[in-house]
C-alpha positions in Angstrom: 0.0 0.0 0.0 1.3 3.4 -0.9 1.0 5.4 2.3 1.2 8.9 1.1 -1.9 9.1 -1.2 -4.0 7.2 1.3 -2.8 9.4 4.2 -3.4 12.5 2.1 -7.0 11.5 1.5 -7.4 10.5 5.2 -6.4 14.0 6.4 -7.1 16.5 3.6 -10.1 15.3 1.5 -13.0 17.7 1.9 -15.5 14.9 2.2 -15.6 13.6 5.8 -16.8 10.2 4.8 -13.9 9.7 2.3 -11.5 10.8 5.0 -12.9 8.3 7.4 -12.8 5.5 4.9 -9.3 6.4 3.9 -8.2 6.4 7.5 -9.7 2.9 8.0 -7.7 1.7 4.9 -4.6 3.2 6.4 -5.0 1.3 9.6 -6.1 -1.9 7.8 -2.8 -1.8 6.0 -0.7 -1.3 9.1 2.2 -3.7 9.6 5.1 -3.8 12.1 7.3 -2.5 9.2 5.2 0.5 8.3 3.8 1.6 11.6 6.4 4.3 12.2 5.8 5.7 8.7 2.0 5.8 9.3 2.7 7.6 12.6 4.7 10.3 10.8 1.9 10.7 8.2 -0.6 11.1 11.1 1.6 13.8 12.7 1.8 15.7 9.4 -2.0 15.3 9.0 -2.7 16.5 12.5 -4.7 13.4 13.5 -7.2 13.9 16.3 -7.3 12.1 19.6 -9.7 9.3 18.5 -7.5 8.6 15.4 -4.5 8.3 17.6 -6.2 5.9 19.9 -7.3 3.7 17.0 -3.8 3.9 15.6 -2.2 2.8 18.8 -4.8 0.0 19.1 -4.0 -1.2 15.5 -0.3 -1.0 16.1 -0.6 -2.9 19.3 -2.6 -5.6 17.5 0.0 -5.9 14.8 3.1 -5.5 17.0 2.5 -5.3 20.7 6.1 -4.9 21.8 6.9 -2.4 19.2 3.8 -0.3 19.9 4.5 -0.3 23.6 8.1 0.6 23.1 7.1 3.6 21.0 4.4 4.6 23.4 6.8 4.5 26.4 9.2 6.8 24.5 6.7 9.7 24.3 7.8 12.7 26.3 4.3 14.0 27.1 3.0 12.0 30.1 -0.7 12.2 29.0 0.1 11.1 25.5 2.3 8.3 26.9 -0.4 7.1 29.2 -3.1 7.0 26.5 -0.8 5.5 23.9 0.3 2.7 26.3 -3.3 1.9 27.3 -4.5 1.7 23.6 -1.5 -0.4 22.6 -2.0 -3.0 25.4 -5.7 -3.2 24.5 -4.8 -3.9 20.8 -2.2 -6.4 21.7 -4.6 -8.3 24.0 -7.1 -8.4 21.2 -4.7 -10.3 18.9 -2.4 -12.2 21.2 -3.9 -12.4 24.6 -1.4 -14.7 26.3 1.6 -12.6 25.4 -0.1 -9.4 26.4 -1.1 -11.0 29.8 2.5 -12.2 30.3 3.9 -8.8 29.5 1.6 -7.0 31.9 2.5 -9.5 34.7 6.1 -8.5 34.2 5.5 -4.8 34.7 7.4 -4.0 37.9 5.5 -0.8 38.9 2.3 -1.9 40.7 0.5 1.3 40.0 1.3 1.1 36.3 0.2 -2.5 36.2 -3.0 -1.7 37.9 -3.7 1.2 35.6 -3.2 -0.9 32.5 -5.1 -3.9 33.7 -8.5 -2.6 32.6 -7.1 -1.8 29.2 -5.8 -5.4 29.0 -9.2 -6.7 30.0 -10.9 -4.6 27.3 -8.7 -6.1 24.7 -9.2 -9.6 26.0 -13.0 -9.1 25.7 -12.5 -7.9 22.1 -10.7 -11.1 21.4 -12.9 -13.6 23.2 -15.4 -13.2 26.1 -14.4 -16.5 27.5 -10.7 -15.6 27.8 -11.6 -12.3 29.4 -14.0 -13.9 31.8 -11.5 -16.5 32.9 -8.8 -13.9 33.4 -11.0 -11.7 35.6 -12.4 -14.6 37.6 -8.8 -15.7 38.3 -8.2 -12.2 39.6 -11.3 -12.4 41.8 -10.1 -15.8 43.2 -6.9 -14.2 44.3 -8.8 -11.5 46.2 -8.0 -8.7 43.7 -10.3 -5.8 44.7 -10.4 -4.5 41.1 -11.9 -7.7 39.6 -15.5 -6.5 40.0 -14.7 -3.3 38.0 -12.9 -5.3 35.4 -15.9 -7.6 35.1 -18.1 -4.6 34.2 -15.8 -4.0 31.3 -16.3 -7.6 30.1 -20.1 -7.4 30.7 -20.3 -4.2 28.5 -18.6 -6.0 25.7 -20.7 -9.1 26.1 -23.9 -7.0 26.0 -22.6 -5.4 22.7 -21.9 -8.8 21.2 -24.8 -10.9 22.5 -27.5 -8.4 23.5 -29.1 -8.2 27.0 -30.6 -11.7 26.9 -27.4 -13.4 25.8 -25.4 -11.4 28.3 -27.8 -12.4 31.0 -27.2 -16.1 30.4 -23.5 -15.5 30.4 -23.6 -13.6 33.7 -25.7 -16.3 35.3 -23.0 -18.8 34.7 -20.3 -17.0 36.6 -19.1 -18.1 40.0 -20.9 -16.3 42.9 -19.1 -13.3 44.3 -18.5 -9.6 43.8 -17.4 -10.1 40.2 -20.6 -11.9 39.3 -22.6 -9.2 41.2 -20.9 -6.5 39.0 -21.6 -8.4 35.8 -25.3 -9.0 36.8 -25.7 -5.3 37.7 -24.3 -4.1 34.4 -26.5 -6.5 32.4 -29.5 -5.6 34.5 -29.1 -1.9 33.7 -29.2 -2.5 30.0 -31.8 -5.3 30.1 -34.4 -3.4 32.1 -34.0 -0.4 29.8 -35.0 -2.5 26.7 -37.5 -4.9 28.2 -38.4 -4.3 31.9 -40.8 -7.2 32.2 -38.3 -9.7 30.8 -35.6 -8.3 32.9 -37.7 -8.5 36.1 -38.6 -12.1 35.4 -34.9 -12.9 34.9 -33.7 -10.9 38.0 -36.2 -12.6 40.4 -34.1 -15.7 40.6 -31.4 -13.7 42.4 -33.7 -12.2 45.1 -32.4 -14.3 48.0 -28.7 -14.2 47.0 -26.2 -11.8 48.4 -24.6 -11.2 45.0 -27.9 -10.5 43.4 -29.1 -7.7 45.7 -27.7 -5.1 43.3 -29.6 -6.7 40.4 -32.9 -6.5 42.2 -32.3 -2.9 43.2 -31.2 -1.9 39.7 -34.2 -3.4 38.0 -36.6 -2.0 40.6 -35.1 1.5 40.4 -34.9 1.6 36.6 -38.3 0.1 36.0 -39.8 2.5 38.5 -38.6 5.5 36.4 -41.0 4.3 33.7 -43.7 2.4 35.6 -43.4 2.7 39.4 -46.7 0.9 40.0 -45.5 -2.2 38.1 -42.0 -2.0 39.6 -43.3 -1.8 43.2 -45.8 -4.6 42.6 -43.0 -6.8 41.3 -40.7 -6.0 44.3 -43.4 -6.6 46.8 -44.0 -10.1 45.5 -40.3 -11.1 45.7 -38.9 -13.2 48.5 -37.5 -11.1 51.3 -33.9 -10.1 51.1 -31.6 -7.1 50.8 -32.4 -6.7 47.1 -36.1 -6.4 47.8 -35.5 -3.9 50.6 -33.0 -1.8 48.5 -35.3 -2.0 45.5 -38.3 -0.7 47.4 -36.2 2.2 48.8 -35.2 3.2 45.3 -38.6 2.6 43.6 -40.6 4.6 46.1 -38.2 7.5 45.6 -38.9 7.3 41.8 -42.6 7.0 42.5 -42.5 10.1 44.7 -41.0 12.0 41.8 -43.6 10.8 39.3 -46.8 10.8 41.5 -46.3 11.6 45.2 -50.0 11.4 45.9 -50.3 7.8 44.5 -47.1 6.8 46.3 -48.3 8.2 49.6 -51.6 6.3 49.3 -49.7 3.1 48.6 -47.7 3.7 51.8 -50.9 4.4 53.8 -52.3 1.1 52.7 -49.1 -0.8 53.4 -49.2 -2.8 56.7 -46.5 -2.0 59.2 -43.3 -3.8 58.6 -39.5 -3.3 58.2 -40.2 -3.2 54.4 -42.6 -0.4 54.9 -40.1 1.5 56.9 -37.6 1.1 54.1 -40.2 2.2 51.5 -41.1 5.3 53.5 -37.5 6.2 53.9 -37.1 6.0 50.1 -40.2 8.1 49.6 -38.9 10.7 52.1 -35.6 10.8 50.2 -37.3 12.3 47.2 -40.2 14.2 48.9 -37.8 16.1 51.2 -36.6 18.4 48.5 -40.2 19.2 47.2 -42.1 19.3 50.5 -39.8 19.0 53.5 -42.5 19.5 56.1 -44.6 16.6 54.7 -41.5 14.6 54.4 -40.8 15.1 58.1 -44.3 14.0 59.0 -43.7 10.8 56.9 -40.3 10.2 58.4 -41.8 10.3 61.9 -44.0 7.3 61.0 -41.0 5.0 60.6 -40.9 2.5 63.4 -37.2 1.6 63.4 -34.9 4.0 65.1 -32.0 4.1 62.6 -34.0 4.6 59.4 -36.3 7.1 61.2 -33.3 9.2 62.2 -31.9 9.0 58.7 -35.1 10.1 57.1 -35.9 12.9 59.6 -32.3 14.2 59.3 -32.6 14.3 55.5 -36.0 16.0 55.6 -34.7 18.5 58.2 -31.7 19.3 56.0 -34.0 20.1 53.1 -36.2 22.3 55.3 -33.1 24.1 56.6 -32.2 25.1 53.1 -35.8 26.2 52.2 -36.8 27.8 55.5 -33.8 28.2 57.7 -35.5 30.0 60.6 -38.4 27.5 60.9 -36.0 24.6 60.8 -33.8 26.1 63.5 -36.8 26.8 65.7 -38.1 23.2 65.3 -34.8 21.4 65.9 -34.7 21.5 69.7 -38.1 19.8 69.8 -37.4 17.3 67.0 -36.1 14.5 69.2 -33.0 14.2 67.0 -29.7 13.6 68.7 -27.3 16.5 69.1 -25.1 15.0 66.4 -28.0 14.8 64.0 -29.1 18.4 64.8 -25.6 19.6 64.1 -25.6 17.8 60.8 -28.7 19.7 59.8 -27.2 23.0 60.9 -24.1 22.3 58.7 -26.2 21.6 55.6 -25.0 23.5 52.5 -26.8 24.2 49.2 -24.6 21.7 47.3 -25.7 18.9 49.6 -29.0 18.7 47.6 -27.1 17.6 44.5 -25.2 14.9 46.4 -28.3 13.6 48.2 -30.7 13.5 45.3 
């Protein structure tokens, strides 16, 4: 391939589609022998950041050691960091075992940790099974980053197999935090495309520790579209942390959509720990719209810890909207000195952090 005319078209043709197609041809023809020449053409053509990332990926796929050596020689730290990450991803996509061995030999622990997710991304490009086994091996050694890496694998599996295929893959993983991360990532996409099917799939995890995030995710996301259906589904699940967390999130969404209907549901709900959780979630959203009503609801929570949490949140919202009234009420609130001080220290930015 004659590099100059293709590069000229890739960087100077007035037609953006022709430029993109020419750049793809340029990378398709990349070899270990011409990679440096293509890099010079890209410099002359003032390639953009996305093009440089694709180039480093393609170079890594064609010649991992060469691409990494060139990347490590870059003087600019940001460029060096990005080029190294793209190169290891490309190498892992074409020769996973050599890329894995190279990363294992990196002496700097921080550098190895930084590049590990890039490696996992390339492994997932190559083969989901290889990527999955690599991450599960990390999990078995107690590597705290395994769960985050599994989210990377899950995202690629969703792209390749769709939510249903990814759901079956995630089900097959060994129980633990990595599986929980995969299930959570799949649930987020699945419920967005088909909430009823996602709910039916997620129900099997209701009594598992690793499945709690799945139940909460489906309940929360479904409640954004149809809170009545989401809450009905959650209420019929077996008791567990997922059901409790899901009700907390779903009632918050329902309060945003229709606080009157949500409050009526809570009125009709028999006293229980689940109701306390549901009221707490309802108060979380209502506090910023009607803090005095939220305080009244918070006071109905039977359990001490969630009641204090809900009352403090509602009082913080009231403090921001009516400072004098909130300060006058605090001494009679029954809140601890610590909780009262927390209210008095509330700042406007706290609303964004607390939702």
